[in-house]
Structures are given as C-alpha cells and as structure tokens.
VOZAMI-692153 format. One line per 8 residues: number of its first residue (from 1); their letters; for each residue x, y, z of C-alpha. Coordinates in steps of 0.02 Angstrom, whole numbers. Each point is the difference from the previous one (the first is absolute). Layout:
residues N
NUM> A> X/Y/Z  ... .
This chain:
residues 93
1> XXXXXXXX> 70/-146/440  -64/-91/-152  -15/152/-114  163/82/41  70/-45/-171  -138/75/-106  -29/151/111  186/31/20 .
9> XXXXXXXX> 26/-10/-187  -144/119/-32  64/126/125  178/-12/-67  -61/33/-176  -101/148/61  152/68/92  115/-16/-151 .
17> XXXXXXXX> -63/161/-85  10/95/165  179/-55/29  42/42/-181  -74/174/28  106/20/155  155/-53/-98  -48/122/-139 .
25> XXXXXXXX> -5/-132/-137  -188/-16/-23  -12/144/-125  116/-95/-118  -114/-153/-4  -170/63/56  -103/-115/-111  91/-155/61 .
33> XXXXXXXX> -21/43/183  -185/31/-30  -17/-178/-68  94/-65/152  -118/92/118  -150/-73/-91  73/-174/21  14/33/187 .
41> XXXXXXXX> -185/43/6  -43/-161/-90  101/-102/124  -95/83/143  -163/-44/-89  62/-181/-9  34/4/187  -177/59/37 .
49> XXXXXXXX> -69/-145/-102  110/-119/101  -61/71/165  -181/-12/-58  24/-180/-55  65/-51/172  -135/95/93  -136/-90/-99 .
57> XXXXXXXX> 81/-168/36  69/-19/-175  -169/-53/-69  -10/132/-134  104/-52/-150  -30/172/-77  109/80/133  143/-117/-37 .
65> XXXXXXXX> -9/34/-187  -11/187/35  160/-12/101  87/-91/-142  -61/125/-129  61/150/98  167/-83/35  27/-35/-184 .
73> XXXXXXXX> -47/178/-46  116/65/135  146/-99/-67  -35/56/-178  -8/183/50  158/-17/105  91/-77/-147  -59/138/-119 .
81> XXXXXXXX> 49/133/127  171/-75/27  31/-7/-187  -56/182/-18  111/57/144  150/-93/-67  -26/64/-176  -28/181/51 .
89> XXXXX> 149/-2/118  113/-70/-135  -68/119/-131  38/155/104  184/13/38 .
C-alpha cells in the first residue's frame, strides 16, 4: 500500500504512550508522551491528505501542500516529545 509509511508511523506514535503506560514509565515523562501522541495524530492527518489527493486525481495542489504541512508539524512535535521524554527520564533517577 502506498500510505503504509505515513499511516504506520502515525499509528506507532499513537501506540507509544499506550506501551509506555503498560510499562509503567509514562508517569515519569507524561508531557513528552503527550507531544508524541499529538505527532501521531498529525501524521494521520497527513495520510488523509495523501488519500484525498490520489482520489481527486492529484489535481488539487492544496491537498499536497496540506500533506507536507502536517508531516512537518508531525516531525516537529515528535522531536519535541522525544527531547521531553529523554530529558524527563534522565532527570528522574
């Protein structure tokens, strides 16, 4: 499938807080895992723009730029979340 990368990444980022909750480490870095979950939502938004662009025949340039915008925001939020998680995990010993 064409969108397996974006959808898979979005779902993995949404599952990260759930797995951290199961491993009982989410409460140590709750803010960071919240940012990571938000990035997963933005990647799923990017995937919906990709699907819409293909269904319309790729004629709407707005859909392509919307996909790019949500992907960039997703990567930024994932980076911020990862930094928060790393910092909060290192801070609490």
